[in-house]
C-alpha positions in Angstrom: 16.4 -28.5 18.9 19.2 -25.9 19.0 20.0 -26.5 15.4 16.4 -26.0 14.4 16.2 -22.7 16.4 19.4 -21.5 14.7 17.9 -22.2 11.2 14.8 -20.3 12.1 16.8 -17.4 13.4 18.9 -17.3 10.2 15.8 -17.3 8.0 14.3 -14.5 10.0 17.6 -12.4 10.0 17.5 -9.4 7.6 19.4 -9.9 4.3 22.6 -7.8 4.0 22.6 -5.1 1.5 25.9 -3.5 0.4 26.0 0.3 1.2 26.5 1.3 -2.4 23.5 -0.8 -3.5 21.4 0.5 -0.7 22.3 4.1 -1.5 21.4 3.6 -5.2 18.1 2.0 -4.4 17.2 4.7 -2.0 18.1 7.4 -4.6 15.8 5.7 -7.1 12.9 5.3 -4.7 13.2 8.9 -3.7 13.4 10.2 -7.3 10.3 8.4 -8.5 8.2 8.8 -5.3 7.5 12.5 -5.5 4.0 12.2 -7.0 4.9 13.3 -10.5 4.6 11.3 -13.7 8.2 10.6 -14.8 8.5 10.2 -18.5 11.3 9.2 -20.8 12.1 7.9 -24.3 13.0 4.3 -24.3 14.6 1.7 -26.6 13.9 -1.9 -26.0 15.7 -4.9 -27.4 14.8 -8.6 -27.1 17.3 -11.3 -27.9 16.1 -14.9 -27.9 18.5 -17.5 -26.5 20.9 -18.7 -29.1 20.3 -15.9 -31.5 22.6 -13.0 -32.4 19.9 -10.7 -33.9 17.5 -8.8 -31.6 14.0 -7.3 -32.0 14.1 -3.5 -31.4 11.2 -1.4 -30.2 10.9 2.2 -29.0 8.5 4.7 -27.5 7.7 6.6 -24.3 7.4 5.3 -20.7 5.7 6.9 -17.7 6.4 5.9 -14.1 4.3 7.2 -11.2 4.1 6.3 -7.5 3.0 4.2 -5.8 3.6 1.6 -8.6 2.1 2.8 -11.8 3.6 2.2 -15.2 2.7 2.9 -18.9 4.6 2.0 -22.0 3.4 3.6 -25.3 5.2 1.8 -28.1 5.6 3.9 -31.3 7.9 1.7 -33.5 7.9 -0.6 -35.2 4.3 -1.2 -34.1 2.0 0.9 -32.0 0.8 -0.8 -28.8 0.3 0.0 -25.1 1.3 -1.8 -21.9 0.1 -0.6 -18.5 0.6 -1.9 -15.0 -1.4 -1.1 -11.8 -2.1 -3.0 -8.6 -0.6 -6.3 -9.8 -2.4 -6.3 -13.2 -0.8 -6.0 -16.5 -2.8 -4.8 -19.6 -1.5 -5.1 -23.2 -3.4 -3.4 -26.0 -2.7 -4.1 -29.7 -4.4 -1.7 -32.1 -3.5 -3.9 -35.0 -5.2 -6.9 -33.5 -7.9 -4.8 -31.8 -7.3 -6.9 -28.7 -6.7 -6.1 -25.0 -5.0 -8.8 -22.9 -5.4 -8.6 -19.1 -3.6 -10.8 -16.6 -2.2 -10.8 -13.1 1.6 -10.7 -13.1 3.7 -13.0 -11.1 6.3 -11.6 -8.6 9.1 -12.4 -11.1 7.2 -10.6 -13.9 6.6 -7.5 -11.7 10.3 -7.5 -10.8 11.2 -7.1 -14.5 9.4 -3.8 -14.7 11.2 -0.5 -14.1 9.0 0.2 -11.1 10.9 -2.6 -9.2 12.9 0.2 -7.6 9.8 1.7 -5.9 9.9 -1.4 -3.6 11.5 -1.1 -0.2 15.2 -1.9 -0.5 15.1 -4.3 2.5 12.2 -6.1 1.0 14.1 -6.5 -2.3 17.1 -7.8 -0.4 15.0 -10.5 1.2 14.0 -11.8 -2.3 17.2 -11.1 -4.2 21.0 -11.1 -3.6 21.9 -7.5 -4.6 25.4 -6.5 -5.5 27.0 -3.5 -7.0 29.2 -4.1 -10.1 31.4 -2.1 -12.5 29.3 0.1 -14.8 29.2 3.5 -16.4 31.5 6.0 -14.6 28.6 8.3 -13.7 26.1 5.6 -12.6 25.8 2.7 -10.0 25.1 -0.6 -11.7 23.2 -3.1 -9.5 22.6 -6.8 -10.1 19.7 -8.6 -8.6 19.8 -12.4 -8.5 16.8 -14.3 -7.1 17.7 -16.1 -3.8 15.6 -19.1 -5.0 15.6 -20.3 -8.7 12.9 -18.7 -10.8 12.3 -19.7 -14.4 11.0 -16.2 -15.4 14.0 -14.3 -14.0 17.6 -15.5 -13.7 19.0 -12.0 -13.1 18.3 -8.3 -13.5 20.7 -5.4 -13.7 20.1 -1.6 -13.7 22.2 1.5 -13.9 21.1 4.2 -11.4 22.2 7.8 -12.0 23.3 10.1 -9.2 19.9 11.8 -9.3 18.2 8.5 -8.9 16.9 8.1 -12.4 17.3 4.8 -14.2 19.4 4.8 -17.3 19.4 1.1 -18.2 17.6 -2.0 -17.2 18.3 -5.6 -18.4 17.1 -9.0 -17.4 17.4 -12.6 -18.5 15.2 -15.6 -17.9 16.4 -19.1 -17.0 16.2 -20.1 -20.7 18.7 -17.4 -21.7 16.2 -15.0 -23.4 17.4 -11.4 -22.7 15.5 -8.1 -22.7 17.3 -4.7 -22.4 15.9 -1.2 -21.9 17.7 2.1 -22.3 16.0 5.3 -21.0 16.8 8.8 -22.1 15.8 12.4 -21.2 13.8 11.8 -18.1 11.4 14.6 -17.3 8.7 15.3 -14.7 5.1 15.8 -15.8 1.9 16.4 -13.9 0.5 13.3 -12.3 -1.6 11.3 -14.8 -5.1 10.0 -13.9 -5.2 6.5 -12.5 -7.2 5.4 -15.6 -4.2 6.2 -17.8 -2.5 3.2 -16.2 -5.3 0.8 -17.0 -5.6 0.9 -20.8 -9.0 -0.3 -22.1 -8.9 0.2 -25.8 -11.7 1.9 -28.0 -15.2 0.4 -28.4 -15.1 -2.9 -30.2 -11.9 -4.0 -28.6 -11.8 -7.7 -27.9 -10.7 -8.5 -24.3 -8.8 -11.6 -23.3 -8.2 -12.5 -19.7 
């Protein structure tokens, strides 16, 4: 009986969060929670497990509180990905197709809006550590406390002003995705509909 109570107490105890990691997460949350639409140029690379070559894409990203996200890809192909209220939408002009699906917790964690989540809530789901990184940034590593096929680990570099410079993650199969963000700027808050891409008339919708 005593042993069972101890196990319950341990499970309910708050997860520890290193001071440096907490400070970086709080800077990021504060930076992106001011009501503005935060925009940046991004470069994305995807490297399949076992391959040396990577697919490279680029465009512009917008992040807006509470947890709104929009990626406008410009090269090599034009496409749009948006996220709002747990729903991801992907529009491909070339295919004239819109794909709509609810994202899993692991898929949501791989989005740059992960840092708009309460740090203590993140610490309950992930072991969070600070590790060596760029001299002017704090690099954090998030490792799921329970094995998850869609996310083995995630790292991010948080600048002194709270902006995110880099984000990378790998799934359990070893496929890796990396983002680099440059020239963050604040813009007027965008309408909610901008974060729920629909596509022009005639678009085929897949759910």
